[in-house]
N, C-alpha and C positions, 0 to 999 in steps of 0.2 A: 817527217812529212805526214800530213793528215789526209786520208783518203775517205771519201764518202762511198760506202759499200752498198747501202740499200736504203731506199725510202719507200715505205709501204703505207698507203693511205687507205683506211677503211671508213666508210661512211654509213651511218644508220639513219634512215629517214622514216618519218611517219607519213604514209601515203594519204593523198587526198582523193578527189574524185577520179575515176578512171576514163571517163568519156573525153575524147579529144574534141575541143571546140575552137572556133575562131570568132572574133568580134572586132567591130570597128569602134575605136575609142577616141575621145578627146582628152589629152593628158595635160594637166597644168601643175605648176609647182612654183613656189616662191622661195628663193634661197637667199639667206643673209650671210654674206661672205665675211671671212676674217679680214682684218685690216690690211694684211700683207698680200692678199690674194689679188691676182690680176682679173680683169673683166673677162678675158677669154676662158680662163680656168673656171671662173664662177659660172659662166654660160654652159660649159661642158657638164659640170656637176648638176646644175639645175635641170638640164635636159635628161640626163641619165636618171635622176630621181623622179622626174615626171613620168617617164616610161615605166619605171619600176612600180611606182604607186598605182598607175593605171592597171598594170598586169595583176598586182596583188588585189586590187579592188574587184577585178573581174573573176579571177581564178583562185585567189587565196594564196597561202604560203604553206610550206612544209618545214617542220622542225628537223634540224640536222645535228648530228654529233659526229665529228671527225677525229680519228685517232691516227697520228703519224708516228711510226716507229722508225727511228734513225739509228743505224749501226755504223760506227766509225772505228777506224783502226789507226792508232798513233804509236809508231815505233814498236809494232807487234802487240800492243795492248788493245783489246777490243772493248768497246763501250756501247751500250744500247740504252737509248732514252725514248720515252713516250711523251709525245706532245698532243694535247687534246684541245679541241675548240668546238664550241656549240653556237648555234644561231638559227636563223630561219632564212629560207630562200623562196623566191616566187616560183610558182609551178607553171609558168608560161614564158613566152618570148615575144619580143617585138620583131615582126617579120617584114613590115613594110611601112614607110612613111608616105602618107598620101598627101599631106599638106605640110610644107616645110615649117620648121619652128619659127615662131615670132617672139621677140624678146622685148620686155619693158624694163629698162635699166634706170635706176634712180639711186640717189644718195639721201638717206634719212639720218640726220645728225651725224654725218660722216660715215655711216655704215652703207657699204655697197649692197644694194638689193636688186636681185635679178628675178623677174617673173617671166616664165616661159609657157607657151601654149603650143602644142603640136598634135596633129591628128594622124592616126595610122591604124594598121591592122595588127592584132595580136593573136597568138595561138597558144592553146594549152600544150604543155610539153608532151611530146610523143612518148608514151610509156613503153612502146615496143622498141624504142631506140636504146642501144646499150649505154651504160654509164661509163664515164671516164673522168678521172681526176687530173686536172691540169694545174701545174705550178710554174710560176715564172720567177727568175732570180737575176740579181745583178752582181757581176764580178766573181761569184763563187756559188756553188750549189751547196747551201747549208741553210738550216732554219733561220739563222740570223740575216740571211740575204734574200729571203723570200719576200717579194715585193712586186707591185705594179708601178712604182715610182722610180724613175731613173734620172741620172744626171748625164750631161753631155760627156761622151767618152766611155761610159759604162759598158762593159760586155754584157750581152744578153744570153741567158740560158733558159731552158725549159725542160720539164719532165712531164711524162704522161703515164698514168697507171690505169689500164682498162679493166672493166669488170668481166670482159670476155675476150676471146680472140677477135681481132678485127683489123680494120684498115683506117688510116688517118691521112688527111691532108691539112696543111696549115697555110693561112694567108695573113699578110700584114698590110693594113691600110695606112698610108702616109697622108694624113689629113691636109698637110700643107700643100702638097702637089696633086692631091686627089687621084693618086695612083695606088693600085693594090699589087703587092708582090707575093708570089707563091714561094714560101720559104721552106716548105716540106712537101714532098721529098727533096733532098739535096739536089743541086743543079746537075751534078755528075752521076746521080743515081739512075740506074736503068729502069727501075720500077716507077710507075705513076702514083703509087700509094706507098705509105710506110706500113709494114706489117707489124702488128703488136700482138703479144701473147697475154692471155688472161693473168691478172695479178702481178705481172712483171713490170717494174718501173723502167721506162725507156728514157734515156737522157739525150738531149739534143743540143748541138752547137758547141759541145765541149770535146776536146781531144784527149782529156786525161784518161790514162789507163787503156788506150786503144792501140791496136797494132798499126804499123806503117801504112798498110793497104787501106784500112778503114779511115785513117787520119787524112789520107789524100782526098777522100770523098766528102768529108765533113765541111760544111760551110760555117763560118764564124761571123757574128754580127756585133757591132758596137753601135750604141745609140748616139745620134748626133742631133744638135739643136742650134739653129741659127737665131731664133727669137728667144726672149726670156723664158717662155714656156711653150712647148708644142705637144701634140697628142698623136699617137698612133693607135690603131685598134687591131687586136689579134682575133682572128677567126679560126676555130678548130672544127673540122668536120670528121666525125667518126662513125663507122658502120661495120656491121659484121660481114658485109659484102663490099667488094671493091667500089670505089667512088670514081665516076667518070669526071675528069677535071674539065674546066672551062675551055671550049674551043676558041674563046676570045683571047686566049693568052698569046702574047708576042714575046719572042726572045730579043731583048734589046742588044746585048753583046755578051761576050764570054765572061765579063766581070759583073754582070747584073743578073738578078733573078728573073724568072718569068714574070712579066708584068701585064696588068689588065687595067683598062680605064675603069674608074670608080662606078660609073653608071652601068656599064656592061657587067661588071662583077656583081652588083646588087641584083640585076635581073637574073643572072645565073644562080645566085644564092637563094633568091626567092623560090625558084623551082626546087632547089635542094631542100629547103626548109619544108616544102610540102610533100617531099618524098618520104614514104613510110620507112622507118627504121634507120634514119640518119640523125645523129645527135649533132647539133650545132652549138658550140660554146663561143661566146663573145667576151673579150676582155679589153677594157680601155687601158692604155699604157701612157703614162705621163713622162715627159722628158723636160728637165729643167736645165737652163744654161748655167755654167759656172760663173761665179762672180769675177768681174774684170778688174 
């Protein structure tokens, strides 16, 4: 039996400007999709890249170097491996869409081309907010299963490694039904936030290696997909102080998470994004239907 004992992620960044700014932008992007890609998926990619390019043009990027130390134990034999990855990240975030995206979809010599234009407000990252590393996995928590792409029926897991002691809440937007679900803290948890400790990786939605009392509290999630491709969006909020959750939440029934209408959630999230000291991390999740 192979057990994951520790995932520790360290990130070194080259800092950019320290002043926090906001700006109104018009973001455009033209995406040439691969032959097998659907129109809906191409639209999602084009929109995300338009936002990213607009943020990078306004606030710049930061160079990153991440080192992940994974310690495993197989039949009593320990093994430690180091995984490194470098790249660049934008140093701002898209906080509000003021004009919905408009798309121009065409085919040029059989190639799907998606041009998108969207207007919104962006904000430089709040450098007073604590850092946290978020990783998502399908079916197992291991480097080989680290992904944001899922298939219908895949189990969903997540880890979080904070740079300091703090508090976390997590939401998942189902774009198909325009509903947002609070997935952390767990439904049966008494606390309104998840308490995290500096440098300690917390694992969510997995019952491996936990006692019976803890196992009874843990919620589990599997990705589902009715269409060929669907999209969810993960929102993580982290702060050194407790985060007040949305008073717009409604409990649907005992088998469903706390849920919020998409528009009401975005209004609440806009206020949180403008609150000093709260880090907001947004991750798109793709779910693909299995071949029939």
